[in-house]
PDB file of N, CA, C and O in Angstrom:
ATOM      1  N   UNK A   1     113.108  -0.137  24.227  1.00  0.00           N
ATOM      2  CA  UNK A   1     112.653  -0.273  25.600  1.00  0.00           C
ATOM      3  C   UNK A   1     112.404  -1.752  25.886  1.00  0.00           C
ATOM      4  O   UNK A   1     112.089  -2.527  24.983  1.00  0.00           O
ATOM      5  N   UNK A   2     112.547  -2.126  27.138  1.00  0.00           N
ATOM      6  CA  UNK A   2     112.399  -3.515  27.551  1.00  0.00           C
ATOM      7  C   UNK A   2     110.967  -4.004  27.338  1.00  0.00           C
ATOM      8  O   UNK A   2     110.014  -3.224  27.360  1.00  0.00           O
ATOM      9  N   UNK A   3     110.846  -5.291  27.135  1.00  0.00           N
ATOM     10  CA  UNK A   3     109.560  -5.956  26.980  1.00  0.00           C
ATOM     11  C   UNK A   3     108.716  -5.771  28.253  1.00  0.00           C
ATOM     12  O   UNK A   3     109.257  -5.679  29.355  1.00  0.00           O
ATOM     13  N   UNK A   4     107.405  -5.718  28.091  1.00  0.00           N
ATOM     14  CA  UNK A   4     106.498  -5.495  29.226  1.00  0.00           C
ATOM     15  C   UNK A   4     106.687  -6.557  30.311  1.00  0.00           C
ATOM     16  O   UNK A   4     106.600  -6.241  31.498  1.00  0.00           O
ATOM     17  N   UNK A   5     106.945  -7.808  29.924  1.00  0.00           N
ATOM     18  CA  UNK A   5     107.119  -8.856  30.931  1.00  0.00           C
ATOM     19  C   UNK A   5     108.370  -8.594  31.784  1.00  0.00           C
ATOM     20  O   UNK A   5     108.380  -8.906  32.975  1.00  0.00           O
ATOM     21  N   UNK A   6     109.410  -8.028  31.189  1.00  0.00           N
ATOM     22  CA  UNK A   6     110.627  -7.680  31.932  1.00  0.00           C
ATOM     23  C   UNK A   6     110.317  -6.548  32.911  1.00  0.00           C
ATOM     24  O   UNK A   6     110.754  -6.577  34.062  1.00  0.00           O
ATOM     25  N   UNK A   7     109.571  -5.564  32.453  1.00  0.00           N
ATOM     26  CA  UNK A   7     109.189  -4.445  33.331  1.00  0.00           C
ATOM     27  C   UNK A   7     108.344  -4.950  34.494  1.00  0.00           C
ATOM     28  O   UNK A   7     108.540  -4.523  35.632  1.00  0.00           O
ATOM     29  N   UNK A   8     107.409  -5.854  34.219  1.00  0.00           N
ATOM     30  CA  UNK A   8     106.569  -6.419  35.281  1.00  0.00           C
ATOM     31  C   UNK A   8     107.399  -7.201  36.295  1.00  0.00           C
ATOM     32  O   UNK A   8     107.181  -7.087  37.501  1.00  0.00           O
ATOM     33  N   UNK A   9     108.352  -7.996  35.802  1.00  0.00           N
ATOM     34  CA  UNK A   9     109.217  -8.760  36.717  1.00  0.00           C
ATOM     35  C   UNK A   9     110.068  -7.826  37.566  1.00  0.00           C
ATOM     36  O   UNK A   9     110.263  -8.068  38.758  1.00  0.00           O
ATOM     37  N   UNK A  10     110.575  -6.758  36.951  1.00  0.00           N
ATOM     38  CA  UNK A  10     111.361  -5.782  37.711  1.00  0.00           C
ATOM     39  C   UNK A  10     110.485  -5.118  38.772  1.00  0.00           C
ATOM     40  O   UNK A  10     110.926  -4.920  39.904  1.00  0.00           O
ATOM     41  N   UNK A  11     109.254  -4.774  38.415  1.00  0.00           N
ATOM     42  CA  UNK A  11     108.328  -4.166  39.385  1.00  0.00           C
ATOM     43  C   UNK A  11     108.043  -5.122  40.541  1.00  0.00           C
ATOM     44  O   UNK A  11     107.899  -4.689  41.684  1.00  0.00           O
ATOM     45  N   UNK A  12     107.961  -6.426  40.246  1.00  0.00           N
ATOM     46  CA  UNK A  12     107.751  -7.423  41.309  1.00  0.00           C
ATOM     47  C   UNK A  12     108.886  -7.386  42.329  1.00  0.00           C
ATOM     48  O   UNK A  12     108.652  -7.547  43.527  1.00  0.00           O
ATOM     49  N   UNK A  13     110.108  -7.174  41.857  1.00  0.00           N
ATOM     50  CA  UNK A  13     111.276  -7.115  42.751  1.00  0.00           C
ATOM     51  C   UNK A  13     111.305  -5.790  43.507  1.00  0.00           C
ATOM     52  O   UNK A  13     111.658  -5.754  44.686  1.00  0.00           O
ATOM     53  N   UNK A  14     110.944  -4.726  42.846  1.00  0.00           N
ATOM     54  CA  UNK A  14     110.993  -3.392  43.454  1.00  0.00           C
ATOM     55  C   UNK A  14     109.887  -3.197  44.482  1.00  0.00           C
ATOM     56  O   UNK A  14     110.110  -2.563  45.513  1.00  0.00           O
ATOM     57  N   UNK A  15     108.704  -3.730  44.218  1.00  0.00           N
ATOM     58  CA  UNK A  15     107.519  -3.465  45.044  1.00  0.00           C
ATOM     59  C   UNK A  15     107.712  -3.677  46.546  1.00  0.00           C
ATOM     60  O   UNK A  15     107.281  -2.819  47.317  1.00  0.00           O
ATOM     61  N   UNK A  16     108.327  -4.758  47.005  1.00  0.00           N
ATOM     62  CA  UNK A  16     108.488  -4.939  48.455  1.00  0.00           C
ATOM     63  C   UNK A  16     109.354  -3.859  49.123  1.00  0.00           C
ATOM     64  O   UNK A  16     109.317  -3.697  50.343  1.00  0.00           O
ATOM     65  N   UNK A  17     110.123  -3.130  48.326  1.00  0.00           N
ATOM     66  CA  UNK A  17     111.006  -2.097  48.865  1.00  0.00           C
ATOM     67  C   UNK A  17     110.343  -0.721  48.947  1.00  0.00           C
ATOM     68  O   UNK A  17     110.931   0.218  49.484  1.00  0.00           O
ATOM     69  N   UNK A  18     109.139  -0.597  48.427  1.00  0.00           N
ATOM     70  CA  UNK A  18     108.416   0.669  48.482  1.00  0.00           C
ATOM     71  C   UNK A  18     107.896   0.848  49.903  1.00  0.00           C
ATOM     72  O   UNK A  18     107.182  -0.011  50.422  1.00  0.00           O
ATOM     73  N   UNK A  19     108.249   1.950  50.521  1.00  0.00           N
ATOM     74  CA  UNK A  19     107.960   2.165  51.944  1.00  0.00           C
ATOM     75  C   UNK A  19     106.478   2.412  52.231  1.00  0.00           C
ATOM     76  O   UNK A  19     105.999   2.084  53.316  1.00  0.00           O
ATOM     77  N   UNK A  20     105.764   2.973  51.296  1.00  0.00           N
ATOM     78  CA  UNK A  20     104.372   3.305  51.528  1.00  0.00           C
ATOM     79  C   UNK A  20     103.452   2.186  51.044  1.00  0.00           C
ATOM     80  O   UNK A  20     103.834   1.405  50.173  1.00  0.00           O
ATOM     81  N   UNK A  21     102.272   2.104  51.587  1.00  0.00           N
ATOM     82  CA  UNK A  21     101.280   1.134  51.109  1.00  0.00           C
ATOM     83  C   UNK A  21     100.417   1.752  50.012  1.00  0.00           C
ATOM     84  O   UNK A  21      99.788   1.032  49.236  1.00  0.00           O
ATOM     85  N   UNK A  22     100.384   3.080  49.948  1.00  0.00           N
ATOM     86  CA  UNK A  22      99.552   3.792  48.994  1.00  0.00           C
ATOM     87  C   UNK A  22     100.151   3.692  47.595  1.00  0.00           C
ATOM     88  O   UNK A  22     101.276   4.135  47.365  1.00  0.00           O
ATOM     89  N   UNK A  23      99.418   3.124  46.684  1.00  0.00           N
ATOM     90  CA  UNK A  23      99.833   2.984  45.285  1.00  0.00           C
ATOM     91  C   UNK A  23     101.190   2.303  45.139  1.00  0.00           C
ATOM     92  O   UNK A  23     101.973   2.665  44.260  1.00  0.00           O
ATOM     93  N   UNK A  24     101.472   1.330  45.984  1.00  0.00           N
ATOM     94  CA  UNK A  24     102.766   0.644  45.991  1.00  0.00           C
ATOM     95  C   UNK A  24     103.096   0.048  44.622  1.00  0.00           C
ATOM     96  O   UNK A  24     104.204   0.232  44.117  1.00  0.00           O
ATOM     97  N   UNK A  25     102.135  -0.669  44.015  1.00  0.00           N
ATOM     98  CA  UNK A  25     102.402  -1.297  42.716  1.00  0.00           C
ATOM     99  C   UNK A  25     102.664  -0.242  41.640  1.00  0.00           C
ATOM    100  O   UNK A  25     103.560  -0.399  40.811  1.00  0.00           O
ATOM    101  N   UNK A  26     101.887   0.815  41.661  1.00  0.00           N
ATOM    102  CA  UNK A  26     102.055   1.884  40.680  1.00  0.00           C
ATOM    103  C   UNK A  26     103.449   2.513  40.788  1.00  0.00           C
ATOM    104  O   UNK A  26     104.094   2.789  39.777  1.00  0.00           O
ATOM    105  N   UNK A  27     103.899   2.732  42.011  1.00  0.00           N
ATOM    106  CA  UNK A  27     105.238   3.298  42.226  1.00  0.00           C
ATOM    107  C   UNK A  27     106.328   2.326  41.759  1.00  0.00           C
ATOM    108  O   UNK A  27     107.320   2.739  41.158  1.00  0.00           O
ATOM    109  N   UNK A  28     106.136   1.036  42.042  1.00  0.00           N
ATOM    110  CA  UNK A  28     107.113   0.028  41.609  1.00  0.00           C
ATOM    111  C   UNK A  28     107.187  -0.026  40.086  1.00  0.00           C
ATOM    112  O   UNK A  28     108.275  -0.118  39.517  1.00  0.00           O
ATOM    113  N   UNK A  29     106.026   0.031  39.423  1.00  0.00           N
ATOM    114  CA  UNK A  29     106.013   0.028  37.966  1.00  0.00           C
ATOM    115  C   UNK A  29     106.675   1.290  37.407  1.00  0.00           C
ATOM    116  O   UNK A  29     107.343   1.235  36.374  1.00  0.00           O
ATOM    117  N   UNK A  30     106.493   2.415  38.079  1.00  0.00           N
ATOM    118  CA  UNK A  30     107.155   3.647  37.664  1.00  0.00           C
ATOM    119  C   UNK A  30     108.661   3.530  37.739  1.00  0.00           C
ATOM    120  O   UNK A  30     109.369   3.970  36.833  1.00  0.00           O
ATOM    121  N   UNK A  31     109.157   2.933  38.824  1.00  0.00           N
ATOM    122  CA  UNK A  31     110.599   2.705  38.953  1.00  0.00           C
ATOM    123  C   UNK A  31     111.102   1.790  37.841  1.00  0.00           C
ATOM    124  O   UNK A  31     112.139   2.056  37.233  1.00  0.00           O
ATOM    125  N   UNK A  32     110.375   0.725  37.582  1.00  0.00           N
ATOM    126  CA  UNK A  32     110.775  -0.230  36.550  1.00  0.00           C
ATOM    127  C   UNK A  32     110.773   0.440  35.173  1.00  0.00           C
ATOM    128  O   UNK A  32     111.673   0.205  34.368  1.00  0.00           O
ATOM    129  N   UNK A  33     109.775   1.266  34.906  1.00  0.00           N
ATOM    130  CA  UNK A  33     109.721   1.971  33.625  1.00  0.00           C
ATOM    131  C   UNK A  33     110.869   2.974  33.496  1.00  0.00           C
ATOM    132  O   UNK A  33     111.404   3.167  32.405  1.00  0.00           O
ATOM    133  N   UNK A  34     111.247   3.610  34.606  1.00  0.00           N
ATOM    134  CA  UNK A  34     112.411   4.507  34.574  1.00  0.00           C
ATOM    135  C   UNK A  34     113.665   3.742  34.157  1.00  0.00           C
ATOM    136  O   UNK A  34     114.453   4.216  33.339  1.00  0.00           O
ATOM    137  N   UNK A  35     113.837   2.547  34.733  1.00  0.00           N
ATOM    138  CA  UNK A  35     114.993   1.718  34.375  1.00  0.00           C
ATOM    139  C   UNK A  35     114.932   1.317  32.899  1.00  0.00           C
ATOM    140  O   UNK A  35     115.949   1.316  32.206  1.00  0.00           O
ATOM    141  N   UNK A  36     113.729   0.977  32.427  1.00  0.00           N
ATOM    142  CA  UNK A  36     113.571   0.580  31.019  1.00  0.00           C
ATOM    143  C   UNK A  36     113.872   1.755  30.089  1.00  0.00           C
ATOM    144  O   UNK A  36     114.554   1.587  29.079  1.00  0.00           O
ATOM    145  N   UNK A  37     113.367   2.938  30.425  1.00  0.00           N
ATOM    146  CA  UNK A  37     113.612   4.122  29.593  1.00  0.00           C
ATOM    147  C   UNK A  37     115.094   4.447  29.520  1.00  0.00           C
ATOM    148  O   UNK A  37     115.582   4.941  28.504  1.00  0.00           O
ATOM    149  N   UNK A  38     115.806   4.168  30.602  1.00  0.00           N
ATOM    150  CA  UNK A  38     117.246   4.426  30.642  1.00  0.00           C
ATOM    151  C   UNK A  38     118.035   3.336  29.913  1.00  0.00           C
ATOM    152  O   UNK A  38     119.256   3.430  29.786  1.00  0.00           O
ATOM    153  N   UNK A  39     117.334   2.299  29.434  1.00  0.00           N
ATOM    154  CA  UNK A  39     118.001   1.219  28.703  1.00  0.00           C
ATOM    155  C   UNK A  39     118.748   0.257  29.588  1.00  0.00           C
ATOM    156  O   UNK A  39     119.682  -0.401  29.130  1.00  0.00           O
ATOM    157  N   UNK A  40     118.358   0.155  30.862  1.00  0.00           N
ATOM    158  CA  UNK A  40     119.125  -0.632  31.813  1.00  0.00           C
ATOM    159  C   UNK A  40     118.588  -2.047  32.030  1.00  0.00           C
ATOM    160  O   UNK A  40     119.284  -2.893  32.592  1.00  0.00           O
ATOM    161  N   UNK A  41     117.364  -2.307  31.590  1.00  0.00           N
ATOM    162  CA  UNK A  41     116.813  -3.646  31.733  1.00  0.00           C
ATOM    163  C   UNK A  41     117.156  -4.477  30.502  1.00  0.00           C
ATOM    164  O   UNK A  41     117.499  -3.933  29.452  1.00  0.00           O
ATOM    165  N   UNK A  42     117.062  -5.790  30.638  1.00  0.00           N
ATOM    166  CA  UNK A  42     117.330  -6.702  29.525  1.00  0.00           C
ATOM    167  C   UNK A  42     116.545  -6.241  28.303  1.00  0.00           C
ATOM    168  O   UNK A  42     115.353  -5.952  28.400  1.00  0.00           O
ATOM    169  N   UNK A  43     117.199  -6.176  27.180  1.00  0.00           N
ATOM    170  CA  UNK A  43     116.568  -5.735  25.941  1.00  0.00           C
ATOM    171  C   UNK A  43     116.699  -4.240  25.693  1.00  0.00           C
ATOM    172  O   UNK A  43     116.280  -3.742  24.648  1.00  0.00           O
ATOM    173  N   UNK A  44     117.277  -3.523  26.649  1.00  0.00           N
ATOM    174  CA  UNK A  44     117.440  -2.083  26.509  1.00  0.00           C
ATOM    175  C   UNK A  44     118.778  -1.719  25.889  1.00  0.00           C
ATOM    176  O   UNK A  44     119.596  -2.588  25.587  1.00  0.00           O
ATOM    177  N   UNK A  45     118.988  -0.428  25.703  1.00  0.00           N
ATOM    178  CA  UNK A  45     120.232   0.040  25.104  1.00  0.00           C
ATOM    179  C   UNK A  45     120.736   1.262  25.868  1.00  0.00           C
ATOM    180  O   UNK A  45     120.093   2.312  25.870  1.00  0.00           O
ATOM    181  N   UNK A  46     121.881   1.118  26.510  1.00  0.00           N
ATOM    182  CA  UNK A  46     122.519   2.216  27.228  1.00  0.00           C
ATOM    183  C   UNK A  46     123.915   2.396  26.661  1.00  0.00           C
ATOM    184  O   UNK A  46     124.624   1.422  26.412  1.00  0.00           O
ATOM    185  N   UNK A  47     124.302   3.637  26.460  1.00  0.00           N
ATOM    186  CA  UNK A  47     125.624   3.906  25.878  1.00  0.00           C
ATOM    187  C   UNK A  47     126.632   4.426  26.901  1.00  0.00           C
ATOM    188  O   UNK A  47     127.759   4.761  26.539  1.00  0.00           O
ATOM    189  N   UNK A  48     126.243   4.495  28.158  1.00  0.00           N
ATOM    190  CA  UNK A  48     127.126   5.009  29.206  1.00  0.00           C
ATOM    191  C   UNK A  48     128.290   4.056  29.451  1.00  0.00           C
ATOM    192  O   UNK A  48     128.177   2.853  29.218  1.00  0.00           O
ATOM    193  N   UNK A  49     129.398   4.597  29.918  1.00  0.00           N
ATOM    194  CA  UNK A  49     130.547   3.769  30.265  1.00  0.00           C
ATOM    195  C   UNK A  49     130.505   3.327  31.728  1.00  0.00           C
ATOM    196  O   UNK A  49     131.335   2.528  32.162  1.00  0.00           O
ATOM    197  N   UNK A  50     129.541   3.846  32.482  1.00  0.00           N
ATOM    198  CA  UNK A  50     129.359   3.437  33.880  1.00  0.00           C
ATOM    199  C   UNK A  50     128.666   2.076  33.880  1.00  0.00           C
ATOM    200  O   UNK A  50     127.852   1.804  32.997  1.00  0.00           O
ATOM    201  N   UNK A  51     128.975   1.212  34.858  1.00  0.00           N
ATOM    202  CA  UNK A  51     128.363  -0.112  34.879  1.00  0.00           C
ATOM    203  C   UNK A  51     126.837  -0.001  34.930  1.00  0.00           C
ATOM    204  O   UNK A  51     126.285   0.959  35.469  1.00  0.00           O
ATOM    205  N   UNK A  52     126.183  -0.992  34.365  1.00  0.00           N
ATOM    206  CA  UNK A  52     124.717  -1.020  34.333  1.00  0.00           C
ATOM    207  C   UNK A  52     124.150  -0.989  35.759  1.00  0.00           C
ATOM    208  O   UNK A  52     123.186  -0.274  36.034  1.00  0.00           O
ATOM    209  N   UNK A  53     124.746  -1.758  36.645  1.00  0.00           N
ATOM    210  CA  UNK A  53     124.250  -1.792  38.022  1.00  0.00           C
ATOM    211  C   UNK A  53     124.383  -0.423  38.688  1.00  0.00           C
ATOM    212  O   UNK A  53     123.468   0.005  39.391  1.00  0.00           O
ATOM    213  N   UNK A  54     125.492   0.262  38.481  1.00  0.00           N
ATOM    214  CA  UNK A  54     125.680   1.602  39.052  1.00  0.00           C
ATOM    215  C   UNK A  54     124.665   2.584  38.467  1.00  0.00           C
ATOM    216  O   UNK A  54     124.135   3.437  39.178  1.00  0.00           O
ATOM    217  N   UNK A  55     124.401   2.457  37.168  1.00  0.00           N
ATOM    218  CA  UNK A  55     123.392   3.313  36.546  1.00  0.00           C
ATOM    219  C   UNK A  55     122.010   3.031  37.139  1.00  0.00           C
ATOM    220  O   UNK A  55     121.246   3.957  37.411  1.00  0.00           O
ATOM    221  N   UNK A  56     121.696   1.758  37.335  1.00  0.00           N
ATOM    222  CA  UNK A  56     120.406   1.380  37.918  1.00  0.00           C
ATOM    223  C   UNK A  56     120.274   1.956  39.325  1.00  0.00           C
ATOM    224  O   UNK A  56     119.217   2.472  39.689  1.00  0.00           O
ATOM    225  N   UNK A  57     121.340   1.869  40.111  1.00  0.00           N
ATOM    226  CA  UNK A  57     121.320   2.444  41.460  1.00  0.00           C
ATOM    227  C   UNK A  57     121.027   3.939  41.399  1.00  0.00           C
ATOM    228  O   UNK A  57     120.241   4.453  42.195  1.00  0.00           O
ATOM    229  N   UNK A  58     121.650   4.628  40.466  1.00  0.00           N
ATOM    230  CA  UNK A  58     121.456   6.071  40.342  1.00  0.00           C
ATOM    231  C   UNK A  58     120.020   6.406  39.948  1.00  0.00           C
ATOM    232  O   UNK A  58     119.432   7.343  40.488  1.00  0.00           O
ATOM    233  N   UNK A  59     119.451   5.645  39.007  1.00  0.00           N
ATOM    234  CA  UNK A  59     118.067   5.879  38.592  1.00  0.00           C
ATOM    235  C   UNK A  59     117.124   5.612  39.760  1.00  0.00           C
ATOM    236  O   UNK A  59     116.223   6.408  40.025  1.00  0.00           O
ATOM    237  N   UNK A  60     117.324   4.508  40.451  1.00  0.00           N
ATOM    238  CA  UNK A  60     116.452   4.157  41.575  1.00  0.00           C
ATOM    239  C   UNK A  60     116.582   5.145  42.728  1.00  0.00           C
ATOM    240  O   UNK A  60     115.612   5.385  43.446  1.00  0.00           O
ATOM    241  N   UNK A  61     117.755   5.715  42.911  1.00  0.00           N
ATOM    242  CA  UNK A  61     117.996   6.638  44.017  1.00  0.00           C
ATOM    243  C   UNK A  61     117.150   7.903  43.888  1.00  0.00           C
ATOM    244  O   UNK A  61     116.934   8.611  44.871  1.00  0.00           O
ATOM    245  N   UNK A  62     116.677   8.182  42.691  1.00  0.00           N
ATOM    246  CA  UNK A  62     115.803   9.353  42.511  1.00  0.00           C
ATOM    247  C   UNK A  62     114.504   9.200  43.288  1.00  0.00           C
ATOM    248  O   UNK A  62     113.895  10.196  43.678  1.00  0.00           O
ATOM    249  N   UNK A  63     114.073   7.965  43.516  1.00  0.00           N
ATOM    250  CA  UNK A  63     112.802   7.722  44.218  1.00  0.00           C
ATOM    251  C   UNK A  63     112.973   6.964  45.525  1.00  0.00           C
ATOM    252  O   UNK A  63     112.027   6.887  46.310  1.00  0.00           O
ATOM    253  N   UNK A  64     114.148   6.402  45.784  1.00  0.00           N
ATOM    254  CA  UNK A  64     114.414   5.600  46.982  1.00  0.00           C
ATOM    255  C   UNK A  64     115.625   6.182  47.706  1.00  0.00           C
ATOM    256  O   UNK A  64     116.370   6.983  47.140  1.00  0.00           O
ATOM    257  N   UNK A  65     115.815   5.776  48.953  1.00  0.00           N
ATOM    258  CA  UNK A  65     117.060   6.163  49.602  1.00  0.00           C
ATOM    259  C   UNK A  65     118.186   5.300  49.016  1.00  0.00           C
ATOM    260  O   UNK A  65     117.932   4.252  48.422  1.00  0.00           O
ATOM    261  N   UNK A  66     119.420   5.753  49.192  1.00  0.00           N
ATOM    262  CA  UNK A  66     120.541   5.089  48.530  1.00  0.00           C
ATOM    263  C   UNK A  66     120.699   3.619  48.922  1.00  0.00           C
ATOM    264  O   UNK A  66     120.860   2.789  48.027  1.00  0.00           O
ATOM    265  N   UNK A  67     120.662   3.242  50.220  1.00  0.00           N
ATOM    266  CA  UNK A  67     120.817   1.816  50.556  1.00  0.00           C
ATOM    267  C   UNK A  67     119.737   0.938  49.917  1.00  0.00           C
ATOM    268  O   UNK A  67     120.014  -0.184  49.493  1.00  0.00           O
ATOM    269  N   UNK A  68     118.515   1.450  49.852  1.00  0.00           N
ATOM    270  CA  UNK A  68     117.430   0.686  49.231  1.00  0.00           C
ATOM    271  C   UNK A  68     117.663   0.562  47.734  1.00  0.00           C
ATOM    272  O   UNK A  68     117.433  -0.500  47.156  1.00  0.00           O
ATOM    273  N   UNK A  69     118.116   1.635  47.103  1.00  0.00           N
ATOM    274  CA  UNK A  69     118.415   1.597  45.665  1.00  0.00           C
ATOM    275  C   UNK A  69     119.496   0.564  45.363  1.00  0.00           C
ATOM    276  O   UNK A  69     119.393  -0.177  44.386  1.00  0.00           O
ATOM    277  N   UNK A  70     120.535   0.512  46.201  1.00  0.00           N
ATOM    278  CA  UNK A  70     121.600  -0.474  46.007  1.00  0.00           C
ATOM    279  C   UNK A  70     121.066  -1.893  46.149  1.00  0.00           C
ATOM    280  O   UNK A  70     121.426  -2.779  45.373  1.00  0.00           O
ATOM    281  N   UNK A  71     120.208  -2.106  47.140  1.00  0.00           N
ATOM    282  CA  UNK A  71     119.637  -3.432  47.372  1.00  0.00           C
ATOM    283  C   UNK A  71     118.757  -3.865  46.196  1.00  0.00           C
ATOM    284  O   UNK A  71     118.851  -5.003  45.738  1.00  0.00           O
ATOM    285  N   UNK A  72     117.910  -2.966  45.712  1.00  0.00           N
ATOM    286  CA  UNK A  72     117.045  -3.288  44.582  1.00  0.00           C
ATOM    287  C   UNK A  72     117.881  -3.606  43.339  1.00  0.00           C
ATOM    288  O   UNK A  72     117.607  -4.579  42.637  1.00  0.00           O
ATOM    289  N   UNK A  73     118.895  -2.788  43.070  1.00  0.00           N
ATOM    290  CA  UNK A  73     119.754  -3.024  41.906  1.00  0.00           C
ATOM    291  C   UNK A  73     120.439  -4.388  42.008  1.00  0.00           C
ATOM    292  O   UNK A  73     120.552  -5.098  41.009  1.00  0.00           O
ATOM    293  N   UNK A  74     120.888  -4.752  43.185  1.00  0.00           N
ATOM    294  CA  UNK A  74     121.529  -6.054  43.379  1.00  0.00           C
ATOM    295  C   UNK A  74     120.535  -7.187  43.128  1.00  0.00           C
ATOM    296  O   UNK A  74     120.887  -8.195  42.515  1.00  0.00           O
ATOM    297  N   UNK A  75     119.302  -7.030  43.593  1.00  0.00           N
ATOM    298  CA  UNK A  75     118.282  -8.054  43.381  1.00  0.00           C
ATOM    299  C   UNK A  75     117.896  -8.166  41.906  1.00  0.00           C
ATOM    300  O   UNK A  75     117.703  -9.270  41.397  1.00  0.00           O
ATOM    301  N   UNK A  76     117.785  -7.038  41.227  1.00  0.00           N
ATOM    302  CA  UNK A  76     117.487  -7.063  39.790  1.00  0.00           C
ATOM    303  C   UNK A  76     118.616  -7.743  39.022  1.00  0.00           C
ATOM    304  O   UNK A  76     118.367  -8.514  38.095  1.00  0.00           O
ATOM    305  N   UNK A  77     119.855  -7.457  39.410  1.00  0.00           N
ATOM    306  CA  UNK A  77     121.018  -8.061  38.783  1.00  0.00           C
ATOM    307  C   UNK A  77     121.009  -9.567  39.016  1.00  0.00           C
ATOM    308  O   UNK A  77     121.219 -10.343  38.083  1.00  0.00           O
ATOM    309  N   UNK A  78     120.766  -9.983  40.256  1.00  0.00           N
ATOM    310  CA  UNK A  78     120.746 -11.410  40.590  1.00  0.00           C
ATOM    311  C   UNK A  78     119.625 -12.146  39.857  1.00  0.00           C
ATOM    312  O   UNK A  78     119.768 -13.324  39.527  1.00  0.00           O
ATOM    313  N   UNK A  79     118.514 -11.458  39.602  1.00  0.00           N
ATOM    314  CA  UNK A  79     117.383 -12.070  38.894  1.00  0.00           C
ATOM    315  C   UNK A  79     117.596 -12.077  37.381  1.00  0.00           C
ATOM    316  O   UNK A  79     116.763 -12.601  36.642  1.00  0.00           O
ATOM    317  N   UNK A  80     118.705 -11.500  36.915  1.00  0.00           N
ATOM    318  CA  UNK A  80     119.002 -11.482  35.495  1.00  0.00           C
ATOM    319  C   UNK A  80     118.191 -10.458  34.706  1.00  0.00           C
ATOM    320  O   UNK A  80     118.037 -10.587  33.491  1.00  0.00           O
ATOM    321  N   UNK A  81     117.672  -9.437  35.396  1.00  0.00           N
ATOM    322  CA  UNK A  81     116.821  -8.460  34.730  1.00  0.00           C
ATOM    323  C   UNK A  81     117.577  -7.227  34.249  1.00  0.00           C
ATOM    324  O   UNK A  81     117.060  -6.484  33.415  1.00  0.00           O
ATOM    325  N   UNK A  82     118.769  -6.995  34.744  1.00  0.00           N
ATOM    326  CA  UNK A  82     119.564  -5.877  34.244  1.00  0.00           C
ATOM    327  C   UNK A  82     120.301  -6.311  32.986  1.00  0.00           C
ATOM    328  O   UNK A  82     120.727  -7.460  32.864  1.00  0.00           O
ATOM    329  N   UNK A  83     120.444  -5.382  32.059  1.00  0.00           N
ATOM    330  CA  UNK A  83     121.199  -5.668  30.839  1.00  0.00           C
ATOM    331  C   UNK A  83     122.601  -6.113  31.232  1.00  0.00           C
ATOM    332  O   UNK A  83     123.265  -5.430  32.011  1.00  0.00           O
ATOM    333  N   UNK A  84     123.058  -7.228  30.714  1.00  0.00           N
ATOM    334  CA  UNK A  84     124.382  -7.740  31.070  1.00  0.00           C
ATOM    335  C   UNK A  84     124.418  -8.204  32.512  1.00  0.00           C
ATOM    336  O   UNK A  84     125.441  -8.050  33.179  1.00  0.00           O
ATOM    337  N   UNK A  85     123.327  -8.769  33.010  1.00  0.00           N
ATOM    338  CA  UNK A  85     123.200  -9.187  34.417  1.00  0.00           C
ATOM    339  C   UNK A  85     124.383 -10.019  34.862  1.00  0.00           C
ATOM    340  O   UNK A  85     124.955 -10.787  34.089  1.00  0.00           O
ATOM    341  N   UNK A  86     124.735  -9.850  36.116  1.00  0.00           N
ATOM    342  CA  UNK A  86     125.855 -10.561  36.694  1.00  0.00           C
ATOM    343  C   UNK A  86     127.177  -9.864  36.466  1.00  0.00           C
ATOM    344  O   UNK A  86     128.236 -10.404  36.785  1.00  0.00           O
ATOM    345  N   UNK A  87     127.117  -8.657  35.910  1.00  0.00           N
ATOM    346  CA  UNK A  87     128.342  -7.923  35.580  1.00  0.00           C
ATOM    347  C   UNK A  87     128.619  -6.788  36.552  1.00  0.00           C
ATOM    348  O   UNK A  87     129.502  -5.966  36.310  1.00  0.00           O
ATOM    349  N   UNK A  88     127.862  -6.734  37.665  1.00  0.00           N
ATOM    350  CA  UNK A  88     127.979  -5.672  38.671  1.00  0.00           C
ATOM    351  C   UNK A  88     128.908  -4.639  38.227  1.00  0.00           C
ATOM    352  O   UNK A  88     129.135  -3.664  38.942  1.00  0.00           O
TER     353      UNK A  88
END
């Protein structure tokens, strides 16, 4: 699983996209932990043949609408937080 600092940085990127004000940070950290558990953040291990960014979009879509999930995944990729960042 990804290092805690990576999860925190990912949560920082996700947090502004959370639509509610209630427990916003907690929800962002939950999304980041989901990505870490799936092995999609730097330091993780994923064996899927689907691109890391596409996998991240799919994981995020469970809690966000699809356009928001795509935007968050792109921002995480640009920040170098996805495993193999820059490989869309």
